[in-house]
N, C-alpha and C positions, 0 to 999 in steps of 0.2 A: 592505330590508324587502320583504315581499310583501303587496300590497293587493288585496283582492277587493271589487268594487263590485257588489252584487246588487240587481236591480230586477225589475219585472214589467210586462208590457204590459197595463195596465189604466188607460187614459187616458194622454195624451201627457206629462203632468207628471212622472210617475215616471221616465220615460226621459230627459227633459230634465235633471232634477236629477242623475241618474246621470252623464250626459255632462258636466255642469258640474263635478262632483266629480273626474272623471277628468282633465279639463283642468287643474283647479286643483292636483291632487296632482302631476301630471307637471311643472307649472311650478315647484312648490316643491321637489320631490325627484326630479329627472330620472333618477337612477340606480336608483330603486326599480322593482320589477316590479309593474305595475298591470294588472289585467284587469277588464273590465266585462262582466257576463253577465246575460241574461234568464233567470230561473229556469224560465220556461215552456218554454224551448228544450230543457230536459232531461226534459220530461214527455211522455207520449203525445200524438200530434197531435190526437186527438179531444178530450182534456181541454183542451188549449190552445185549440182552436177554441170549445168550449163556454164556457170561462172568459172569453175576450175578447169574443166575439159576444154571450154572455149578458149581460155587464155593459152593453155598449153598448145592446142592445135593451131591457133593463130600464129604464135611465134615460131612454131615448127614448120608450118606449111605456107604461111603468107607473111614473112617478116617485113616485106615492103609495105603491106597494108598496116601492120602494127606500127611501123615507123611513121607513116602518114598520120595515124590516129594520135600517136604520142606527140608529134610535132604540133598538130592542129590544136590539141587540148592544152598544150603547155603555154597557156596565156591566162594570167590571173583573172581578167575580166570575163573571158569565155568560161573559165573553170567555175566561176561563181554562178554564171547562168546555168551551166550544166548541173551543178550541185542543187540549185533551186528547183530545176526541172525534175531531177531524180527524187528529191524529197517529196514532190507533189504526187509522184506515181508509185512511191515505195512504202507508203504508210502501212499497208497490210503486211508486207514481208519483214518489216522492222519491229513490229509490235512486240514479239517475244523477247527480243534483245532489250528493247526499251523497258519492258516489265522487269526483266532481270536487273537492269541498271538501277531502277528505282528500289527494288527489293534489297539489292546488295548495298546500296547507298554508299558508294566509295568516296573517300577524301580526295583520291587521285585516280585518274585514268591515264595509263601509259599506252599510247597507240603506236604500233609498229606497222600500220597500214592506214591509208587515208579513208577507208570506208567507215570505221567507227568515228572518225572525226566529223564526217558528214552528219551522222546520226546524232552525235552530241551537239553539233551546231543547231540541229533541228530542236533538240530539247531545250537548249539555252534560250531559244526564241520564245518558249512558252511563258506567258505572263505569270503563271502560278506555279512555277518550278519550286519544288520543296527542297531541292539539294543543288549545290553549286560546286561540283568537284573541280579540282585543278586539272586541266586538260593538257597533256604533253604529246606533241607530235615528234616521233622519233624517226627521222628520215633514214632509210636503209640503203641509200646509194650516195655517191659522192656529188651528185647534182640533184637539187630539189625540184621536182616537177611541180607545176602550179597547183595540182590537185592536193598536195600536202598542205597548202595554205588555206586556213579556215579561220574566220573571225573568232570562233570560240576557243582557239588555242591560246593558252597562257604562256607556254614555253615550247620552243623548238630546240631539239637536240640533234646536231648534225655532225657529219663526218669530219669536216675540216674547215679552216678559216675561209677557204674559197666558197664552200657551200653556204656559210653564214653570209658572206658578202653578196651572194646571189639573192638570198632571201631579203636582205636589207634593201638591195636595189629594187626589189619588187614590192616594197612597202612594209615589210615586217620591221618592228622596232628593234634596234640593235641590242637593247638590254633584255629582249625576250628571246634571243637566240644564243645558244651556247655550243661551242665547237668541242663536243665531248668525245667524238669518235663514234663509230657504229658498234653497238653492243655485241660482244662475242663471249663465248663461254670461258670461264676462268682457267680451264685446262690449257688454253693457248698461252698462258703466262707461267705455266708450271715448268719446273726444271725436269729435263728429259735425258735419260741415259741413251744416247744415240747408238752406241755399240750394242747395248742390250736389245734395243728395238730391232736393229738390223738382224741380229742373230735370231730373234724370235720370229721375224717375218720370213727369214731365209734369204736375206740379201747378202751379196758379196761385199767385202770391204774394199776391194781394189777397183771398183767401177762406180762412176757417177750415177746418180739416181734421177730419173725423170718421172715426176708424178703427174699422170694424165687424169684429169677430172672431167666427168660428164655432167655434174650438177646433181641435185637431189632427185630430179625426175629422170635422170639418165638421158639427157638430150644432147644434141650436138653431133658432129660428124666424127665420132670416136673411131669407128672402123677405118675411115679414110686416113685419119691422123696416124693410126698405128701402121697402116700400109705404107705411108710416107716415111715414118720413123724407121721402118725396116730397111730403108735405103741408106741410112746413116752408116758411114764406115767407121766412125770413132766408136770404140768399145764403150758400151753403156748398158744400163739395166732399167727396166720400166716397171712401175707400179700403176695399174689402171683401176680406177674406181668407177663402177657403172651405176652407182646409186640404186634406186629401186627398180631399175629396168632389168628385170631378170632375163628377158629375151635377149637383150644386148650382151649380158654377161655370158650366157650360154653360147651365143654366136662367136664371141671373141675367144672363149676358152678352148675351142676346138681348132683354132687357126695356128699354123706353124709360124714361129717367129725367129728372126735372126738373132735378136738380143734376148737375154734372160728376161722373162716377162711374168709378172704376177697379176692375175685378173681377179678383182674383188667385186663384191656386190655393194650393198650399203655399208659404209664404214663409220663406226662410232669412235674410232681412234684417229680421226683426221689430224689431230695435233701431233701424234707420233709419226704419221706418214709424212707430214710436212717437215718435221724435225730431221728426218733422215734423207730428205730430198735435196738435190742441188738446184732444181728448177721445177716450177709448177706450170704445167701446160693446161690451160683452162679457159673457159668463158669467164669474163670478169664480173661475176655477180658481186653485189656489195658486200655480202658476208664472206664469200670466198676470198675476195681481195683483202678484206680487213684481217682475216685469219692469216693469210700469207704475210701481210705486212707485220702483224704482231709477232710472227715467227722469224721475221727477217729473211723471208724467202723471195727471190725474184720470180716474176711471172712471165710466161710467154703467152700472150693473148692471141686467141684465134676464134673467129666466128662469133663476135659479140652480138647480142640481140640489139637491133637498132633501137635507139632511145636510151634507156637507162644504162645498159651495159656499154654502149658506145661512149657515153659520157664518162663512165668509170674508167674505160680504156684510155680516154684522153687524159684523165687525171694521172693515171699511173705512168703513162708515157711522158707526160710533161715533167714529172718529177724524177724520171730516170729509174723507176722501180720495175719497169717491164719493157719487153720487146714485143713486136707484133708482126704477123704476116696477114696479108689480105687474101692469099690463096694457099690452100693446103699443100699444093705441090712445091711451094717455096720453102717448106719446112726443113727438108734435109740439109740444104745449103746453109740456112741460117743457124740451125742447131750445130752443125759442124764448126762454124766460126765462133759460136758462143761458148760451148762447153770447154771449161778449163781456161777461159780467157780472163784478162783483167777486167773487162767490161762486166762479166758475170759477177765478179767480186764486188764491183762498184754498185751494181744493181741491188745486190744483197744488202750492202751498207745503207743504200738509200731506203730500201724497204724497212729496215730496222729503225731508221730515223723517223719515218712516217708512221710506223706502227703505234697503235694505241691499245695495248693488251688489257688495260684496266677501264676500257670505255664503258662497260656496263655499270661498274661501280661509280664512275664519274657521273653518269646520268642520274643514278639514284641519289648521290650526294648533292647534286645540283638541285634536284627536286626537293629533297629534305630541307636544304637551306632556304629555298624560296617559300616553302610551306611555313617555316618558322617566321619568315618576314611577313607572311600574310597575317 
């Protein structure tokens, strides 16, 4: 079979989910032809630049505006109208991707972003379409925005039963939605020697570890968070991941800290860092949250992006797998109460219960089974 995995550079999560699916499919069916593409690579450079940088700057500098856009467009009827409009004005910039689709001629297209779903919907409307791939929408947050819903979709793979219920309530057929979990890399289900990792990283054995994450793009008030954590009197140690934000890493590296602190840039061993942590302090992105749940690690949610991350935060809080502060200055008091408490242990237990470390394999198996039924 020929499998195309289509994603978009709009936050690191979509890319990570695509990579996890590619890894899982190759592991299950090594003889298949699998290709993973970023749809923006087929579009004009200026459009790509505006799309990626525009999204990052909007959520960084005008989150209220993003919240309004997210809420207004989270309506299936309006989303369909917007999709129809975008198709009418985007024929030029989608031509190269459409040509690649037709040339590759996939049996299945796995989409970890809604943009390729729109393009595939446009293709399926063509009366003389020569190929009819199975289209899979893989929602990378715990709540499905209306833009993920597209008539061309044959199967939705979602984070949880609650996500499935939302799609069904909005008109999706129940048998076309599978609660597989959000795809994450297989390393998050691997057995890890925590003592060895602590020694290799240089962590002390007698102090709890707080893992502070800024996301793949190095966003969020990390400097403020560390400033507040400096006020915590309970002995602890910090591991801070700055992602691809080298400027942030250099800024944090020269600051004096009360607690032992390790400042890292982009980390490819996130599974190990989570394994040795007692608490993950982070924005609740869909992939980060799924990775923490798979590792059985409780989260402390701070500064979620309005819209998708706020919904992820609600899911984690509702199930008791996370705590949250609305203001950074509240962090010291809350951390003092949480570290070493029974509540922290209960949060970890709930995280482990919710975790779906085999989600990528579950997506692939679900697709393979349905292809057989086709």
